[in-house]
Legacy VTK file of the C-alpha trace (Angstrom):
# vtk DataFile Version 3.0
C-alpha trace
ASCII
DATASET POLYDATA
POINTS 535 float
39.183 -11.903 -78.851
41.850 -13.899 -78.816
42.346 -16.972 -81.005
41.360 -20.237 -79.851
44.473 -21.730 -79.360
46.441 -19.125 -77.477
42.862 -18.601 -75.204
43.379 -22.026 -74.561
46.999 -21.671 -73.419
46.178 -18.504 -71.502
43.634 -20.852 -69.689
46.403 -23.311 -69.199
48.844 -21.227 -67.554
45.924 -19.700 -65.350
45.092 -23.368 -64.333
48.673 -23.899 -63.562
48.787 -20.903 -61.321
45.528 -21.403 -59.278
46.895 -25.097 -58.856
50.133 -23.769 -57.529
48.324 -21.106 -55.143
45.568 -23.790 -53.610
48.946 -26.080 -53.101
50.451 -23.094 -51.409
48.204 -20.512 -50.099
48.527 -19.346 -46.803
46.246 -21.493 -44.274
44.402 -20.395 -41.421
46.134 -22.751 -38.272
43.521 -25.521 -37.497
43.533 -24.428 -33.869
42.143 -20.875 -34.936
39.535 -21.725 -37.618
36.768 -21.947 -34.570
37.570 -18.562 -33.593
35.301 -17.418 -36.223
32.526 -18.810 -34.523
33.342 -19.137 -30.832
31.341 -17.071 -28.349
33.969 -16.645 -25.776
37.440 -17.197 -27.728
40.858 -16.616 -26.271
42.008 -13.062 -26.290
45.187 -14.820 -28.156
43.418 -16.587 -30.361
41.327 -13.709 -31.585
44.421 -11.617 -32.446
46.254 -14.333 -34.414
43.217 -14.929 -36.108
42.578 -11.599 -37.135
46.144 -11.625 -38.445
46.050 -15.074 -40.529
42.890 -13.323 -42.139
44.624 -10.695 -43.313
47.710 -12.649 -44.361
45.626 -14.914 -46.366
44.190 -11.774 -48.190
47.732 -9.835 -48.808
49.650 -13.049 -49.999
48.982 -12.741 -53.432
50.087 -9.061 -53.402
53.448 -10.160 -51.684
54.160 -12.915 -54.204
53.849 -10.307 -56.811
56.162 -8.301 -54.981
58.651 -10.862 -55.147
59.087 -10.387 -58.874
61.737 -8.009 -58.243
64.131 -11.472 -57.305
63.969 -12.915 -61.014
66.495 -15.756 -60.506
63.902 -16.791 -57.719
61.407 -19.567 -59.092
57.843 -18.977 -58.412
58.056 -21.759 -55.905
60.917 -19.824 -53.959
59.239 -16.726 -53.876
55.966 -18.311 -52.447
58.292 -20.476 -50.064
60.163 -16.472 -48.985
56.740 -15.351 -48.337
55.532 -17.980 -46.283
58.316 -17.987 -44.341
57.941 -14.393 -43.127
53.949 -14.496 -42.778
54.383 -17.207 -40.535
57.158 -15.452 -38.740
55.032 -12.631 -38.348
52.451 -15.147 -36.539
54.693 -16.246 -33.970
56.651 -15.155 -31.126
60.080 -14.910 -31.253
61.145 -14.580 -27.243
58.673 -15.221 -24.309
60.182 -15.495 -20.818
58.488 -16.262 -17.365
60.025 -15.178 -13.988
59.284 -16.398 -10.487
60.931 -14.423 -7.472
59.915 -14.416 -3.760
59.508 -11.250 -1.305
58.495 -11.295 1.895
55.204 -9.517 2.851
54.471 -7.213 5.487
53.153 -9.562 7.770
56.762 -11.730 7.223
55.032 -14.375 4.886
56.878 -15.034 2.122
54.851 -15.258 -1.589
56.544 -16.487 -5.093
55.331 -13.748 -7.586
54.821 -14.500 -11.725
55.968 -12.044 -13.710
55.967 -12.677 -18.005
57.363 -10.588 -20.543
57.007 -11.631 -24.247
58.945 -10.158 -27.746
56.877 -10.572 -30.815
59.335 -9.414 -33.609
62.628 -9.086 -32.172
64.091 -7.875 -35.696
63.007 -4.388 -35.374
64.343 -2.794 -31.803
63.936 -1.472 -29.700
60.262 -3.349 -28.893
57.447 -1.420 -27.223
54.792 -2.761 -24.616
53.036 -2.233 -21.665
52.946 -3.657 -18.099
49.872 -4.633 -16.515
49.174 -5.712 -13.128
46.330 -8.556 -12.877
45.012 -11.910 -11.716
44.333 -12.642 -15.575
47.406 -12.049 -16.470
49.526 -15.188 -18.316
51.929 -15.955 -20.969
49.098 -16.820 -23.453
48.015 -12.894 -23.112
51.161 -11.444 -22.540
52.267 -13.264 -26.591
48.558 -12.061 -27.705
49.387 -8.241 -26.654
52.816 -8.388 -27.557
51.889 -9.533 -31.218
49.059 -6.525 -31.678
51.724 -4.047 -29.953
53.977 -4.820 -33.192
50.785 -4.214 -35.478
49.665 -1.704 -33.454
52.918 0.487 -33.749
53.122 -0.147 -37.788
49.824 0.790 -38.122
50.849 4.473 -36.954
54.284 4.381 -38.553
56.133 3.661 -35.432
59.852 1.955 -35.927
59.068 -0.426 -33.040
58.540 -4.021 -32.732
55.945 -5.356 -29.862
56.415 -6.593 -26.873
53.986 -7.312 -23.360
54.867 -7.842 -19.864
52.457 -8.542 -16.814
52.851 -9.868 -13.299
49.950 -11.959 -12.096
48.829 -9.968 -8.691
45.866 -7.867 -7.549
47.936 -4.625 -6.730
44.947 -3.689 -4.416
46.205 -6.515 -1.963
49.491 -5.027 -1.774
50.863 -2.304 0.140
52.998 0.454 -1.734
56.347 -0.760 -0.292
54.853 -4.388 -1.259
54.264 -3.100 -4.738
57.431 -1.241 -5.151
59.606 -4.566 -4.302
57.629 -6.564 -6.689
58.180 -4.112 -9.340
61.668 -3.402 -8.932
62.616 -7.219 -8.321
60.501 -7.921 -11.788
62.410 -5.090 -13.283
65.725 -7.135 -12.047
64.640 -10.427 -13.405
63.968 -8.795 -17.168
67.388 -6.742 -17.137
69.148 -10.210 -16.308
67.800 -11.562 -19.240
68.422 -8.901 -21.494
64.776 -8.391 -21.966
64.217 -4.578 -21.604
66.510 -1.511 -22.120
66.699 1.779 -24.048
67.468 -0.200 -27.285
65.812 -3.378 -26.646
62.416 -3.011 -25.077
61.215 0.111 -23.359
58.081 -0.857 -21.461
55.180 1.700 -20.700
52.374 1.549 -18.123
49.233 -0.658 -18.933
46.172 -2.059 -16.612
46.719 -1.095 -13.022
50.246 0.447 -13.673
51.289 3.957 -14.154
53.959 6.870 -13.510
54.818 5.832 -10.691
56.099 2.092 -11.546
57.485 3.297 -14.311
59.509 5.776 -12.128
60.548 3.000 -9.736
61.898 0.947 -12.912
64.204 3.911 -13.953
65.560 4.145 -10.506
66.393 0.373 -10.429
67.905 0.151 -13.847
69.779 3.525 -12.915
71.186 2.070 -10.189
72.320 -1.366 -11.355
72.688 -1.615 -15.079
72.346 1.404 -16.521
74.499 3.701 -14.001
76.450 4.286 -17.233
73.680 4.780 -19.920
73.213 8.519 -21.112
69.705 7.449 -22.197
68.770 5.680 -19.411
65.742 7.293 -18.820
64.307 6.211 -22.196
63.936 2.395 -20.604
60.434 3.301 -20.115
58.070 5.616 -21.299
54.874 7.125 -19.305
56.573 8.588 -16.765
56.274 11.513 -14.176
57.050 14.853 -16.615
59.876 15.801 -13.683
61.900 12.558 -14.377
61.508 12.496 -18.406
58.256 11.888 -19.117
55.998 14.111 -21.561
53.419 16.704 -21.114
49.968 15.075 -23.070
50.820 11.626 -22.557
47.868 11.246 -20.227
44.699 12.202 -22.431
46.625 10.548 -25.736
44.979 7.307 -26.102
41.607 9.176 -25.304
42.476 11.880 -27.971
43.601 9.106 -30.539
40.153 7.438 -30.010
38.477 10.672 -30.859
40.659 11.814 -33.528
40.479 8.147 -35.326
36.892 8.226 -35.327
36.834 12.241 -36.659
39.232 10.871 -39.772
36.188 9.122 -40.915
33.497 11.007 -39.518
34.617 14.320 -41.873
34.902 11.821 -44.953
32.146 12.072 -47.170
32.911 8.930 -48.732
33.129 6.900 -45.476
29.834 8.330 -44.422
27.976 7.560 -47.548
28.575 3.833 -46.321
26.538 4.664 -43.403
24.276 7.249 -44.858
25.284 9.564 -42.780
26.411 13.302 -42.866
29.876 14.619 -42.018
30.503 15.966 -38.969
29.589 15.196 -35.094
26.865 17.491 -34.478
24.242 15.294 -35.124
25.791 11.790 -33.441
24.701 10.750 -30.291
27.240 8.469 -28.461
27.241 5.606 -25.944
30.839 5.181 -24.100
31.708 2.011 -22.146
34.384 2.434 -19.395
34.952 6.106 -17.985
38.736 5.177 -16.684
41.660 7.214 -18.325
40.733 6.436 -22.152
37.003 6.585 -22.020
36.681 9.559 -19.475
39.317 11.648 -22.432
37.544 10.062 -25.501
33.963 11.113 -23.880
35.571 14.624 -23.437
37.074 14.901 -27.050
33.917 14.019 -28.922
31.850 15.798 -26.547
33.735 19.239 -27.619
33.443 18.091 -30.947
30.004 18.471 -31.210
28.372 14.929 -30.359
25.868 14.500 -27.742
27.093 11.924 -25.143
23.847 10.299 -24.045
25.384 7.412 -22.040
28.186 6.048 -19.569
28.470 2.464 -18.554
31.122 1.834 -15.725
31.312 -1.354 -13.884
29.134 -0.293 -10.867
26.492 2.066 -12.828
25.325 3.621 -15.654
24.182 6.954 -16.541
21.960 7.924 -19.204
20.605 11.533 -20.474
18.777 11.834 -23.844
19.662 15.539 -23.867
23.534 14.636 -23.485
25.967 14.701 -20.394
28.419 17.643 -19.799
31.292 15.593 -19.839
33.607 18.532 -18.103
31.043 19.005 -15.467
30.901 14.990 -15.023
35.122 14.988 -14.831
34.994 17.366 -11.963
32.514 15.500 -10.085
34.310 12.212 -10.474
37.647 14.034 -9.376
35.676 15.305 -6.349
33.724 12.185 -5.832
36.079 9.151 -7.134
33.074 7.981 -9.161
30.501 8.722 -11.108
27.684 7.311 -9.084
25.149 9.896 -7.987
25.950 12.081 -10.550
22.495 14.484 -10.092
22.245 15.925 -14.074
22.335 12.095 -15.341
19.600 9.106 -14.520
20.789 5.998 -13.188
19.581 3.237 -15.680
19.370 -0.515 -15.512
19.110 -1.020 -19.546
22.116 -2.511 -21.254
23.903 0.467 -22.678
25.793 -1.533 -25.403
22.797 -2.377 -27.051
20.740 0.684 -26.331
19.819 3.336 -29.150
22.823 5.602 -30.449
24.975 6.458 -33.555
28.062 5.642 -32.116
29.430 3.068 -29.453
32.818 3.186 -27.810
34.145 0.367 -26.115
36.814 1.579 -23.898
36.749 -1.054 -21.023
37.588 -4.547 -21.261
38.222 -7.160 -24.092
35.379 -9.495 -25.868
32.103 -7.245 -24.739
30.573 -7.577 -28.092
29.992 -11.111 -29.326
27.688 -13.136 -31.366
25.366 -13.020 -28.335
24.504 -9.239 -28.217
26.136 -8.066 -31.618
22.747 -8.664 -33.321
21.089 -6.124 -30.917
23.705 -3.025 -31.282
22.088 -0.396 -32.978
25.174 1.693 -33.247
26.605 2.244 -36.867
29.908 3.256 -35.983
32.222 1.508 -33.351
35.115 3.314 -31.915
37.174 0.754 -30.237
38.987 2.146 -27.274
39.742 -1.056 -25.254
42.073 -3.615 -26.849
39.873 -6.488 -28.165
36.636 -5.469 -27.234
34.979 -7.434 -30.424
35.098 -11.157 -31.097
35.459 -12.320 -34.594
31.794 -14.038 -34.421
30.572 -10.529 -33.285
31.984 -8.992 -35.615
30.979 -10.907 -38.526
27.443 -10.122 -37.550
28.372 -6.497 -37.442
29.900 -6.135 -40.636
27.041 -7.885 -42.102
24.908 -5.346 -40.697
26.733 -2.448 -42.823
28.051 -1.466 -39.042
31.736 0.410 -39.293
34.115 -0.385 -36.602
37.499 1.362 -36.254
39.695 -1.156 -35.296
41.375 -1.354 -31.531
45.210 -1.494 -33.120
44.267 1.873 -34.751
41.644 3.422 -32.832
43.607 3.432 -29.378
47.181 3.698 -30.950
47.489 7.555 -29.460
49.212 6.254 -26.391
51.788 4.095 -28.019
52.337 7.077 -30.437
53.004 9.956 -27.703
55.180 7.069 -25.848
57.462 7.247 -28.643
57.688 11.052 -28.469
58.610 10.639 -24.802
61.442 8.267 -25.964
62.699 10.821 -28.662
62.784 13.267 -26.433
64.879 11.126 -24.022
67.326 10.228 -26.402
67.372 13.613 -27.872
67.777 15.425 -24.497
65.542 18.080 -24.945
61.829 19.201 -24.568
59.426 19.770 -27.600
59.238 23.428 -28.413
62.468 24.556 -26.236
64.411 25.267 -29.016
62.012 27.006 -31.744
58.289 27.020 -30.583
58.626 30.986 -29.405
60.845 31.729 -32.692
57.900 30.103 -34.552
55.391 31.828 -32.660
57.193 35.664 -32.982
57.747 35.203 -36.651
53.987 34.797 -37.392
53.278 37.519 -35.296
56.018 39.858 -36.934
55.077 38.434 -40.189
51.123 39.838 -39.788
52.951 42.960 -38.683
54.941 43.636 -41.451
52.271 42.952 -43.851
50.082 45.840 -42.098
52.765 48.234 -42.024
52.974 48.054 -45.526
49.850 48.618 -45.964
49.686 51.598 -43.891
52.254 53.218 -46.296
49.521 52.980 -48.532
46.572 54.904 -47.000
45.110 55.603 -50.555
43.641 51.785 -50.638
42.252 51.658 -47.687
42.414 48.402 -46.752
41.492 46.949 -43.240
43.851 45.633 -40.824
45.254 41.930 -41.632
44.512 39.323 -38.772
45.434 35.820 -38.652
42.766 32.801 -39.540
42.000 30.387 -36.854
44.363 27.875 -38.182
47.054 30.343 -38.201
46.039 31.443 -34.527
46.339 27.530 -33.512
49.871 27.740 -35.116
51.180 30.837 -33.439
50.053 29.394 -30.162
51.105 26.125 -30.372
54.291 26.673 -28.121
54.097 24.390 -25.058
55.038 20.876 -24.833
51.578 19.645 -24.573
50.204 21.756 -27.873
53.068 20.240 -29.910
52.841 16.434 -28.979
48.856 17.006 -29.564
49.491 18.482 -32.703
51.937 15.691 -33.804
49.451 12.903 -32.620
46.914 14.008 -34.869
49.111 14.315 -38.184
50.400 10.376 -37.067
46.534 9.563 -37.057
45.632 11.015 -39.984
48.684 9.554 -41.965
47.721 5.940 -40.888
43.884 6.772 -41.601
44.967 7.721 -45.300
47.119 4.349 -45.233
44.002 1.940 -44.107
41.625 3.809 -46.320
43.751 3.073 -49.462
44.355 -0.400 -48.395
40.354 -0.898 -47.838
39.962 0.548 -51.420
42.934 -1.707 -52.801
41.457 -4.875 -51.684
37.827 -4.179 -51.866
37.246 -4.620 -48.228
33.872 -2.926 -48.286
33.608 -1.787 -44.137
36.070 -4.497 -42.748
38.375 -1.913 -41.700
40.331 -4.101 -39.337
41.312 -6.468 -41.709
42.530 -3.155 -43.811
44.602 -2.277 -40.856
46.205 -5.456 -40.121
47.345 -5.582 -43.810
48.316 -2.003 -44.064
50.554 -2.872 -40.936
51.863 -6.360 -42.162
52.796 -5.194 -45.194
55.293 -2.782 -43.851
56.537 -5.119 -41.207
57.014 -7.462 -44.015
58.834 -5.301 -45.964
61.222 -4.484 -43.030
61.788 -7.908 -42.314
62.467 -9.029 -45.750
64.713 -6.389 -46.489
66.869 -7.059 -43.459
67.753 -10.312 -44.978
65.822 -12.326 -42.848
65.634 -15.054 -45.629
68.339 -15.726 -48.248
67.803 -13.698 -51.680
LINES 1 536
535 0 1 2 3 4 5 6 7 8 9 10 11 12 13 14 15 16 17 18 19 20 21 22 23 24 25 26 27 28 29 30 31 32 33 34 35 36 37 38 39 40 41 42 43 44 45 46 47 48 49 50 51 52 53 54 55 56 57 58 59 60 61 62 63 64 65 66 67 68 69 70 71 72 73 74 75 76 77 78 79 80 81 82 83 84 85 86 87 88 89 90 91 92 93 94 95 96 97 98 99 100 101 102 103 104 105 106 107 108 109 110 111 112 113 114 115 116 117 118 119 120 121 122 123 124 125 126 127 128 129 130 131 132 133 134 135 136 137 138 139 140 141 142 143 144 145 146 147 148 149 150 151 152 153 154 155 156 157 158 159 160 161 162 163 164 165 166 167 168 169 170 171 172 173 174 175 176 177 178 179 180 181 182 183 184 185 186 187 188 189 190 191 192 193 194 195 196 197 198 199 200 201 202 203 204 205 206 207 208 209 210 211 212 213 214 215 216 217 218 219 220 221 222 223 224 225 226 227 228 229 230 231 232 233 234 235 236 237 238 239 240 241 242 243 244 245 246 247 248 249 250 251 252 253 254 255 256 257 258 259 260 261 262 263 264 265 266 267 268 269 270 271 272 273 274 275 276 277 278 279 280 281 282 283 284 285 286 287 288 289 290 291 292 293 294 295 296 297 298 299 300 301 302 303 304 305 306 307 308 309 310 311 312 313 314 315 316 317 318 319 320 321 322 323 324 325 326 327 328 329 330 331 332 333 334 335 336 337 338 339 340 341 342 343 344 345 346 347 348 349 350 351 352 353 354 355 356 357 358 359 360 361 362 363 364 365 366 367 368 369 370 371 372 373 374 375 376 377 378 379 380 381 382 383 384 385 386 387 388 389 390 391 392 393 394 395 396 397 398 399 400 401 402 403 404 405 406 407 408 409 410 411 412 413 414 415 416 417 418 419 420 421 422 423 424 425 426 427 428 429 430 431 432 433 434 435 436 437 438 439 440 441 442 443 444 445 446 447 448 449 450 451 452 453 454 455 456 457 458 459 460 461 462 463 464 465 466 467 468 469 470 471 472 473 474 475 476 477 478 479 480 481 482 483 484 485 486 487 488 489 490 491 492 493 494 495 496 497 498 499 500 501 502 503 504 505 506 507 508 509 510 511 512 513 514 515 516 517 518 519 520 521 522 523 524 525 526 527 528 529 530 531 532 533 534
């Protein structure tokens, strides 16, 4: 026990520290405080709310880290931390471009496009381009911010960006869409908003390899005609012009892998009172587009039973499980899952149906305070961006539900986009130089061991054969195999970091806040060490 005077002095020092903390503590902006209870908040407000909530939790640790500068006073350390945290909570650059096009019928139309850069201190930036009538400045800014955290979460050296054009692409011909894409590209190039070393777009909602190939071509014919890395101006390109094998399935694979890293971890399954593994788990998936279809495929192949699929025009259920590979073949032929004969169409709201795992892989804000209390799933894998509102999340966390958040769960796409970017600037395909050598090395190593045993027949040892894991390494020779293996490595590394943060800050099942802290710590260190504020 401390002497009375010493104890009183310690209490006074603590009181002074507490007063400083109260006076200088990172504050949730006033306009975001209502987000926690709002039934239908703006997506941009949701992203900023989640960030500022994480910033409040991590601020004391960041101030402690500033003790490495002994010449700074406590209030100066606090001010430095606050400055960088506030910078992370704002978009550094945002532009709106407006340009005319001539429609096929001869009418003129003004097209509105947007591009936002979140943290421009980390170049190049990374973020998709989407086409939709809901595209506006606020949404693009929010998506740029979440891209910064998403990239940092999976340890990619990118800042975050996002862009979009406010159109419904179904109302335009292919020629008109090409004109719009090329004009939008030029407007951004003139403002130095995109480029291989500045900002590297990718496909997003209603865009794909076709639009990316138009952007590459436009750049190479204009600003990039002398740029040896011109094909690196975008990712998600067709393979024959610098794209990468494995990109199409990457986001869905990442959704499965992120879930797998928690489902195979007994410590986290104890939280749900589950056994590890997929074999006894039932799954419902919302959305059967690119992300949902591949996520469904991989969890099905891992042993889970996909008992329900919810699309915009139909819901399918089969309590014995749906054969996803068979359904994919049906969809490829019919262009829809409607009418699939091996499952029943249902009018039930599948988001709240009985299941173990729910995978929202479609749109934003589908889990809210209205339906969260009725959700039966104990594990939610967020394949979509922003499927859960803060109010809905609070209800789920209080119920003990484990939510693997979007900025980690659906980061598979941007991770493989990074691999494509590296392929473009290195000017060589993955595996082209060494995959065959590695495969032959394993084969000859096994042959050598067996030949050595043959020289000692008296021992009578059986032929040595590679185990399953060694066979997988030996057969990992194609670019798609290598990309898949690298993606899984990246997801595993990020999962370890998120789990460590959750344990360090005693966040229990609040994985979203853990992921934001894990990401923001790395961005903070990058900005702080780059001299963003004076030492």
